N, C-alpha and C positions, 0 to 999 in steps of 0.2 A: 142311260143306255138303253138300247132298245135291242129287242131281241125278236127276230121272227120264227115261229114253228108251224109245225103243223098239228092238229087234233083232227077230233071226228068232225068237227066244225068247219075243217079246212085253215087253211093258214092265218094263222092271228099273230098278232105282238103283243109284247107285255108294255103297259103303261101305268108310271107313277103319278098317282094323284096328286096335285100340286094347290097351297092356298090359293083360296079362289075358283077352285075348278068344282065344275058340278056335272052329272051326268048329261044334261042337256049339251051342256056347253062343250064338253068332251064329244059328245056324238057331233056338232056341227063341225068341229074341226076336225077330224076325222073322217068326216062324209061317210057316217052311220045313223043310227037310231039308239035311242033308250032302250027299245025293247030288245034290240039284237044283244047290248052291252049288258043288260041284266042277265038274258038268256044265257049268255058265254060265262058268266062270274055266279052264277047261282044265286042274284039278288033278285029278294020280294021287294025290297023299297028302294027309296030312292038316296038312300042317306049312304054317305063313301066319306072316307075320312084320307087327310094330308098323310100320304107316306105307303096307302093301300095300291097294293099291284093289281091292274085290272086288263084283262084279255080281249083284246079290240079286233075286230077283220081288218085283216093288212090288206090294203090297195090292189088289185090286180092290176 
């Protein structure tokens, strides 16, 4: 399920990490970049986990 919500960063949706995902892959598939994903989610490194919920910018 994907939910779109508004926060201080603008429109975002929640993405659940799947096996084989990486920040780079998620960024490319969602037309964003790893820096934006890290900022939205308070991540310092590149490590993500299956089942983790990430906020991603919604396409306009």
